[in-house]
Each structure stands twice: as C-alpha cells, then as structure tokens.
C-alpha positions in Angstrom: -1.5 35.4 6.9 -1.8 34.6 10.6 0.9 34.9 13.3 1.5 31.9 15.5 4.3 30.4 17.4 6.4 27.6 15.9 4.8 25.2 18.3 1.3 26.2 17.3 2.2 25.8 13.6 3.6 22.3 14.3 0.5 21.1 16.0 -1.8 22.7 13.3 0.2 21.0 10.5 0.2 17.6 12.2 -3.6 17.9 12.7 -4.1 18.8 9.1 -2.2 15.6 8.2 -4.5 13.4 10.3 -2.5 13.2 13.5 -5.1 13.3 16.2 -3.3 11.8 19.3 -0.1 12.6 21.1 1.4 10.5 23.9 3.4 13.0 25.9 6.0 13.2 28.7 7.2 16.7 28.3 9.9 18.7 30.1 11.3 22.2 30.2 12.4 22.3 26.6 8.9 21.3 25.4 6.9 24.0 27.4 6.0 26.0 24.4 4.8 22.8 22.7 2.6 22.3 25.8 1.3 25.9 25.5 0.7 25.3 21.8 -1.8 22.6 22.5 -4.1 25.1 24.3 -5.4 26.3 21.0 -5.4 22.9 19.2 -8.6 21.1 19.9 -8.1 18.4 17.2 -5.3 16.6 18.9 -5.9 14.5 22.0 -3.0 14.6 24.5 -2.4 11.5 26.6 0.1 11.7 29.5 2.5 8.9 30.3 4.5 8.8 33.5 7.5 7.4 31.7 8.6 7.8 28.1 8.5 4.1 27.3 4.8 4.1 28.1 4.4 6.9 25.5 6.3 5.2 22.7 4.7 1.8 23.3 1.3 3.4 23.3 2.0 5.1 20.0 3.0 1.7 18.7 -0.3 0.1 19.8 -2.2 3.1 18.3 -0.4 2.8 15.0 -0.8 -1.0 14.7 -4.6 -0.6 15.1 -5.2 2.4 12.9 -2.4 2.3 10.3 -1.9 6.0 11.1 0.8 7.7 13.1 0.3 9.0 16.6 2.8 11.6 17.9 5.0 11.3 20.9 6.3 14.3 22.8 9.6 13.6 24.6 12.2 15.5 26.6 15.6 15.9 25.1 17.9 13.0 24.4 17.7 11.2 27.8 13.9 11.3 27.7 13.9 9.9 24.1 16.4 7.3 25.3 13.9 6.2 27.9 11.4 5.4 25.1 13.8 3.7 22.7 13.0 0.1 23.8 9.4 0.3 22.6 10.5 2.3 19.6 12.7 -0.7 18.8 9.6 -2.9 19.0 7.6 -0.4 16.9 10.4 -0.5 14.2 10.1 -4.2 14.0 6.3 -3.9 13.8 6.7 -1.3 11.0 4.4 1.1 12.9 4.1 4.7 11.7 5.0 7.1 14.6 6.0 10.8 14.6 8.3 11.6 17.5 8.7 15.2 18.6 11.8 15.8 20.8 12.4 19.2 22.3 15.9 20.4 22.5 17.8 23.3 24.1 17.5 26.7 22.5 19.8 26.8 19.5 22.0 29.5 21.0 22.5 27.4 24.2 23.6 24.2 22.5 27.3 25.2 22.1 27.7 25.3 25.9 27.2 21.6 26.4 24.7 21.9 29.3 24.1 18.8 31.5 21.1 17.5 29.4 22.8 18.0 26.1 23.3 14.9 24.0 23.6 13.6 20.4 19.9 13.3 19.8 20.4 12.5 16.1 22.5 9.5 17.0 19.9 8.2 19.5 17.0 8.8 17.1 18.7 7.3 14.1 18.8 3.9 15.8 15.0 3.6 15.8 13.8 6.0 13.1 13.7 5.8 9.4 13.8 9.6 9.1 15.3 12.2 11.5 15.1 16.0 11.0 16.3 18.9 13.1 14.2 22.1 12.7 16.7 25.0 12.0 14.2 27.9 11.5 10.6 28.7 12.3 9.7 29.0 8.6 10.5 25.3 8.2 8.2 24.0 10.9 5.1 23.3 8.8 7.0 21.6 6.1 8.8 19.5 8.6 5.6 18.3 10.2 4.1 17.4 6.8 7.2 15.5 5.8 7.4 13.7 9.1 3.9 12.2 8.6 4.8 11.3 5.0 8.0 9.6 6.1 6.2 7.8 8.9 4.1 6.0 6.3 7.1 5.0 4.2 8.6 1.5 4.0 5.4 -0.1 5.3 5.5 2.2 8.4 8.4 3.6 10.4 9.4 6.1 13.0 9.9 9.7 11.9 11.6 12.0 14.4 11.6 15.8 14.6 14.1 17.6 16.8 12.6 21.0 17.8 14.8 23.5 19.6 13.0 25.5 22.2 13.6 29.0 20.7 12.0 28.0 17.4 9.0 26.6 19.3 8.5 30.0 21.0 9.2 32.3 18.0 6.4 33.8 16.0 6.2 32.6 12.4 4.0 33.6 9.5 1.9 30.6 8.5 0.0 30.5 5.2 -1.5 27.1 6.0 -0.7 25.8 2.5 0.9 22.5 3.0 -1.0 19.9 1.0 -1.8 16.3 2.1 1.0 14.0 3.2 1.3 10.8 1.2 3.6 7.9 1.8 6.6 7.9 -0.6 6.2 5.4 -3.4 7.6 1.9 -2.5 10.9 1.5 -4.4 10.9 -2.3 -4.3 8.3 -4.8 -5.5 5.6 -3.8 -7.9 2.5 -5.6 -9.2 4.2 -5.9 -12.6 6.9 -8.1 -10.9 4.3 -10.4 -9.4 3.4 -13.5 -11.5 0.7 -15.6 -9.7 0.8 -18.3 -12.5 4.6 -18.7 -12.1 4.3 -19.0 -8.3 1.4 -21.5 -8.6 3.5 -23.6 -10.9 6.4 -23.5 -8.5 4.1 -24.6 -5.6 2.8 -27.5 -7.6 6.3 -28.6 -8.5 7.3 -29.5 -4.9 5.8 -32.0 -2.4 5.9 -30.2 1.0 5.1 -26.5 1.4 5.0 -24.4 4.5 3.6 -20.8 4.5 5.0 -18.3 7.0 2.6 -15.3 7.4 3.6 -11.9 8.6 1.4 -9.6 10.7 0.3 -6.1 10.2 -2.8 -4.3 8.7 -5.9 -5.7 7.1 -4.1 -6.7 3.9 -1.1 -8.4 5.7 -0.5 -12.1 5.8 -2.4 -12.4 9.0 -5.4 -10.3 8.0 -8.7 -12.1 7.4 -8.5 -12.2 3.6 -4.9 -13.5 3.5 -5.5 -16.2 6.0 -8.6 -17.5 4.1 -6.7 -17.5 0.9 -3.8 -19.4 2.4 -6.3 -22.0 3.8 -7.6 -22.5 0.3 -4.0 -23.0 -1.0 -3.1 -25.4 1.8 -6.2 -27.5 1.1 -5.2 -27.9 -2.5 -1.5 -28.6 -1.9 -1.7 -30.4 1.4 0.5 -27.6 2.8 0.7 -26.1 6.3 0.9 -22.5 7.5 2.2 -20.7 10.5 2.2 -17.1 11.8 5.6 -15.6 12.3 6.7 -16.1 15.9 5.9 -12.5 17.1 3.4 -10.9 14.7 2.7 -7.2 15.1 -1.0 -7.8 14.5 -2.9 -11.0 13.8 -6.6 -11.6 13.4 -7.8 -14.7 15.3 -10.8 -16.7 16.3 -14.0 -18.3 14.9 -14.3 -18.0 11.1 -10.5 -18.1 10.6 -8.1 -21.0 10.1 -6.2 -22.1 13.2 -2.7 -21.1 12.1 -0.4 -21.3 15.2 2.7 -19.2 15.7 6.1 -20.6 14.6 7.7 -22.0 17.7 10.2 -19.8 19.6 13.0 -22.3 20.3 15.0 -23.6 17.4 14.3 -27.4 17.8 10.5 -27.2 17.5 10.9 -24.5 14.8 13.1 -26.8 12.8 10.8 -29.7 13.2 8.2 -27.6 11.4 10.5 -26.2 8.7 13.2 -28.8 8.0 10.8 -31.2 6.2 9.5 -28.6 3.8 10.7 -28.4 0.2 9.6 -24.8 0.1 8.9 -22.1 2.7 6.6 -19.3 1.3 7.1 -15.9 2.9 3.9 -13.9 2.8 4.8 -10.6 4.5 7.3 -12.3 6.8 11.0 -12.1 7.0 13.2 -15.3 6.5 13.0 -17.1 9.8 16.1 -17.0 12.0 16.8 -18.3 15.6 16.0 -15.7 18.2 19.5 -16.0 19.7 22.6 -17.7 18.6 22.4 -21.3 19.8 25.5 -23.5 19.6 24.9 -26.3 17.1 22.1 -24.5 15.3 22.6 -22.3 12.2 21.1 -18.9 12.6 19.1 -19.3 9.4 16.2 -21.6 10.0 15.7 -22.0 6.3 18.4 -21.7 3.7 17.7 -19.2 0.9 17.2 -21.9 -1.8 14.1 -23.2 -0.1 12.5 -19.7 0.3 9.8 -18.2 -2.0 8.7 -14.6 -1.4 5.2 -13.6 -2.2 5.4 -10.2 -0.6 7.9 -8.2 1.5 7.1 -7.4 5.2 4.9 -4.4 5.5 3.5 -4.7 2.0 -0.1 -5.8 1.2 -0.2 -9.5 0.3 -3.8 -10.5 0.6 -4.7 -9.9 -3.1 -1.6 -11.8 -4.2 -2.5 -14.8 -2.1 -6.0 -14.7 -3.5 -4.6 -14.7 -7.0 -2.4 -17.7 -6.3 -5.4 -19.5 -4.9 -7.3 -18.8 -8.1 -4.5 -20.0 -10.2 -4.5 -23.3 -8.3 -8.2 -23.7 -8.7 -8.6 -23.7 -4.9 -12.2 -23.8 -3.7 -13.7 -21.2 -1.3 -12.7 -21.7 2.3 -14.7 -23.6 4.8 -16.5 -21.9 7.7 -13.8 -22.6 10.3 -16.1 -23.1 13.2 -14.5 -24.7 16.3 -15.8 -25.9 19.6 -14.6 -23.8 22.6 -12.4 -25.6 25.1 -14.3 -27.0 28.1 -14.4 -24.8 31.2 -11.3 -26.0 33.2 -11.4 -26.5 36.9 -8.7 -26.5 39.6 -5.6 -24.4 40.3 -4.5 -22.1 37.5 -2.0 -23.3 34.9 -1.0 -21.6 31.7 -3.2 -24.0 29.7 -6.2 -23.4 32.0 -5.7 -19.6 31.8 -5.6 -19.8 28.0 -8.8 -21.9 27.9 -10.7 -19.6 30.3 -9.7 -16.4 28.4 -10.6 -18.0 25.1 -14.1 -18.9 26.4 -14.7 -15.4 28.0 -13.1 -13.1 25.4 -15.6 -10.6 24.1 -16.2 -10.4 20.3 -13.8 -8.0 18.5 -11.5 -7.7 21.6 -7.9 -6.7 21.2 -5.3 -8.8 23.2 -1.9 -7.4 23.9 0.3 -10.4 24.6 3.7 -10.2 26.3 5.4 -13.2 28.0 5.7 -16.8 27.0 4.1 -18.3 30.2 0.5 -17.8 29.0 1.0 -16.3 25.6 1.5 -19.5 23.6 -1.2 -21.5 25.4 -3.7 -18.7 24.8 -2.8 -18.2 21.2 -3.4 -21.9 20.5 -6.7 -21.9 22.4 -7.8 -18.6 20.8 -8.5 -20.2 17.4 -11.9 -21.2 19.0 -12.5 -17.8 20.6 -14.8 -15.1 19.3 -13.1 -13.0 16.5 -10.4 -10.8 17.9 -7.1 -9.2 17.2 -3.8 -10.3 18.8 -0.8 -8.0 19.2 2.6 -9.5 20.3 6.1 -8.3 21.2 7.7 -7.9 17.8 11.1 -6.8 18.8 11.6 -8.6 22.1 12.3 -5.5 24.1 10.2 -6.2 27.2 7.8 -3.7 28.7 5.6 -3.5 25.6 2.4 -5.2 26.8 0.8 -2.5 29.0 1.7 0.5 26.7 0.5 -1.2 23.6 -2.8 -2.0 25.3 -3.1 1.7 26.2 -2.6 2.7 22.6 -4.9 0.1 21.2 -7.7 1.2 23.7 -7.3 4.8 22.6 -7.3 3.9 18.9 -10.3 1.6 19.2 -12.6 3.0 22.0 -15.5 0.7 21.0 -13.4 -2.5 21.5 -12.5 -4.2 24.8 -8.7 -4.6 25.3 -7.0 -7.3 27.3 -3.4 -7.3 28.4 -2.2 -10.9 28.8 1.1 -10.3 30.5 3.9 -11.8 32.6 4.9 -10.3 36.0 8.6 -9.7 35.2 8.2 -7.8 32.0 5.2 -5.8 33.1 7.3 -4.1 35.8 9.3 -2.3 33.1 6.3 0.0 32.2 4.0 -0.4 35.2 3.4 3.3 35.1 1.0 2.6 32.2 -1.6 1.6 34.8 -1.9 5.2 35.9 -2.6 6.3 32.3 -5.3 3.6 32.1 -7.0 4.9 35.2 -6.5 8.6 34.2 -8.1 8.0 30.8 -10.6 5.4 32.1 -9.7 3.0 29.4 -11.5 -0.3 28.9 -8.5 -2.5 29.5 -8.5 -5.7 31.5 -4.9 -6.6 32.6 -4.1 -10.2 33.4 -0.9 -10.8 35.2 0.6 -14.3 35.2 2.3 -14.1 38.6 4.8 -16.9 38.9 7.3 -14.5 40.6 10.2 -15.5 38.4 11.8 -14.8 35.1 10.5 -18.0 33.6 11.9 -17.5 30.1 15.5 -17.2 31.5 15.0 -20.3 33.6 13.9 -22.2 30.5 16.9 -21.0 28.6 19.2 -22.0 31.5 17.6 -25.5 31.6 18.1 -26.1 27.8 19.6 -29.4 26.8 19.1 -30.9 30.3 21.3 -28.4 32.2 20.6 -28.0 35.9 19.4 -24.6 37.4 22.1 -23.6 39.8 21.5 -21.9 43.1 23.0 -18.6 41.9 21.0 -18.7 38.7 17.8 -19.5 40.6 18.5 -16.5 42.8 19.1 -14.2 39.9 15.9 -15.2 38.2 13.6 -15.2 41.2 11.1 -12.4 41.9 9.6 -13.8 45.2 11.6 -12.0 47.9 9.5 -10.0 48.3 6.6 -11.1 46.2 5.0 -8.2 44.3 1.5 -7.5 45.5 -0.2 -6.8 42.2 -3.6 -6.1 43.7 -2.2 -3.4 46.0 0.1 -2.1 43.3 -2.7 -1.7 40.8 -5.0 -0.1 43.3 -2.3 2.5 44.2 -2.4 3.6 40.5 -6.2 3.8 40.6 -7.0 0.5 38.9 -9.5 -1.9 40.6 -7.8 -5.3 41.1 -8.5 -8.8 42.3 -6.6 -12.1 42.6 -7.5 -15.4 41.1 -6.0 -18.8 42.1 -8.4 -21.2 40.3 -9.9 -21.4 36.9 -13.4 -20.8 38.3 -12.2 -17.7 40.1 -10.6 -16.3 37.0 -13.8 -17.0 35.0 -15.9 -15.1 37.5 -13.5 -12.2 37.8 -13.2 -11.9 34.0 -17.0 -11.7 33.6 -17.2 -9.0 36.2 -14.4 -7.0 34.6 -15.8 -7.3 31.1 -19.3 -6.2 32.4 -17.9 -3.0 33.9 -16.4 0.1 32.3 -12.8 1.3 32.8 -9.7 -0.6 33.6 -9.3 -3.7 35.9 -6.4 -5.9 36.8 -6.5 -9.6 37.8 -3.4 -11.2 39.4 -3.4 -14.9 38.3 -1.5 -16.9 40.9 0.7 -19.6 39.4 
C-alpha cells in the first residue's frame, strides 16, 4: 500500500487506462491536480489559453486515435467556456475524459461567487457525469470515466473533483483492472443479414449511399469506401459523405465521394430521385436549419435503409453486401491533379493549389464554407490524407482540432483550412501551436466578412440590406492575420495570388513547426 493524494491517484489511474495526454486550463480549485502531475511522467500536459481550445484539441486527438484525452478545466464557468467544442465532439462521437475541479466540499454550501450547477452544465455534452464524494472512490471513478468515454461509439465522460479530495491522502492499492467500453446495447451481428439487404438493393432502381465518418471501420474509412464503390458499380448507385463528417479518408486510391450539399435545394436534388437512401454510419439527413417550404427531414423514413448506426463499425458489413451482390474488386481510383491555377485567389483556386501541394498522409482540419467545399471536391485527386470537419456547427473548432490532431499524430503534417470569422473564436490556439512547436500550417481565407450569413440572407433572391451588410462585415478594421499570428509566436505570410500561395505552402511544408498564411480574397 502506498500513500498518495487523491489527485495523484487520479492521474495514475488514468495513465494505467491509456490516457497519455491532458489539455489543461487549470485554476485555483485544480492546483492539487497540477501538483499531482509532477510525479506523473506518463501524461503529457498541453496548456491552452482558453478552455474551448482545450476541449477542441481533445476532440481532434480522439478523432485521430480513437482513445480519450483528458481535459482539465476550472469549475463550472471554465467548463462552460469549453462547451461549444464539446458539443462538436459529442456530434463526432469522440471519447473525452473531462476533469473539472470544484470548491472544497465543505465550502460548497456557502454559494461562493464561482459556484454553479456543474452537473447541469456537464450533462448537456456528456454521456456520463460523476462527482467524486470521497478519496477512496478516486481510482474507480477514473477507470469508469475511461470506460464510459468509449461507450456508444465515443462520448464525453466528466468527473467533478472537489479540491479537498484532490489534496487528501488516500491508500491506493493500484488494483483497478483495464477499462473496456460497455457492450453496445443496440445492433448485433446476428441482426445483420447481408443477403436480405442485397436483395432489397436489387429490388429498387435508384440507390444513394450516405456514409458517416469516424474511425478506420466507419463509412468513410478506406475499406468502407472501396466496398461502397463496388456496390455502386453493380447497382449504378451513387454515394455521398455526410455533410460534416468527423473524419474522412480522402485522395488518390479512393473513390471521389463528395459531401452531401449543405443547403436543402441541392441536397434534395441528390436525394429526392432516389428510391432508397442507405445509411452506413450516418444519421438520417435533415436540413441544417428550419427553412420555410422545406420539410426538416430530407428523406422520409420509408426510403431509408440502415446498414449500421453512427459510431459503429460498418466496413465489414459493406464488404459482405458487396460479396452478396457479386461486385468485382474496386478500380485503382487514380485521378489527375488539377492544373496549377494562376491569378488572384478564389476559393476554387485555393482548393486546387492545396490539393496539388498537400503532403502524403496529411490531416486537414476544415472549418468554413468559403474554401472547405471547393477543397473537398478537389482533394479527391490529392495525395492520401484525412479530413476533419465541423460536426456540430459550433464555430471555433478548426484551430483546436488541428492542435489535437498534431499531438495525436506527430509524424503527420496538419493543415488548418479555415475562415477568418470562425477562427477568431479560438485564436488563442496559435499560442499552443507555437509553445508546442506543432507541425501545423494554418490557411486563413480572409474575405473579412461572415460569408455564410450573407449567403443565408441572400437566399431566394433577397437583397442584402445596409444594416445586414454592416452586421456581417469584418473589414472595419481589417484583421491583420500576419501580425496577429506573429504576436502569438507563429511565423506568417500573406498570399494574394495562386502562385504566391503555392510558393508559401512549399516553404511552410519544408520547415518544422507552425506557420500561418493569410489568403487574401
């Protein structure tokens, strides 16, 4: 038996369960957790200057590894600062273990200024919430948190840890066992009948597959995409990625499945003519917002066929369906890169330049529609890479997810393809990139406006009024992205033409550490 503080026991238990990274923004009620890390060499602690950087980084880390990182956050208000990216992580089904310090248990009845209902805040974005009530329960809570984070295809698990139990000594036997994800209560292989599904697919004329993102065995993993390409070849079907996949493998050697369009009109043009929409790890598609004249459901339930629930492995199931259909092995899927564009930067030219220059096995964190869709289309011809998109729509995801992906995969180059408005929400992530010297190249599409809102305002031919234009403009003053990045310690440059962007990308990819390129639009 060894004596240790509750904080030390927590870190030791998490490390024993495979947690090796913590994204932290601690405060006074977490000081013993900070002290506890002094003796824990198995957990890397990464500092974020704002909590939403920490939670977004944990999301990026979990998407790339399939394992939970920890976050260390300060009371309810600190946790609340990180909720937006935990919302995105919930939609991405990312395993995360959140550790929230709270006031000492004996101080809580006095309703101090920073007291809040942490359980209510955490419950909105966590699949499991637990308050530690005694030091003897710390190790078990840590083990259960990891186990719960792996449940339901991945989710947030939150521990609330009062400061006195962090500091108190506790006898720790070290006997905890290995955390395993709870058994999935829903679908089982016994329920899956590939012959029946193949027969259903043959019975209709027009089939569309909608593929969900996630890990290697998701609908947008390599195996699943190749299996769907085989099925499409036999049936004359088509396939799309869900609009905002958590993770999608892209590039040479894979089929060119584009994302389902964002706005309802083009999405319906894809889906309305189908007799059957097959969901492979994707949710039934709905409009992103409620649009007058458009039903929220893009496909009525009678035209849906589920191959696998979101967050569940579907690659083997799709391969079995392909075999039942007698589908031949997939083609090589080799495509010619787009020609090197010239002239002033446009979203299409940015997509083409990045597709041409992207290193093999890069990870691209995409946030913003200005360049995200043009690049995703062009990226089918790029070298093999991974794309991560904004699953929940809460903006400020792009930079933090890039941080987490870079720490999860240090041997892979990371690119943040971002828009200027949303990136300001978590701009502090640049400091973490510089502090950790992460190999991240940040590309900012600087149009100095909230373009997505202007597009929404102009829908159906409406004019953009003067007040609306003022409320969606970011040009008085224009943000100096080069100066801003340099103030955080990130080398930066500005590109106005396709040739300048190509040259600056090559220099950035040839160097180590972070870089930022402002792309003038």
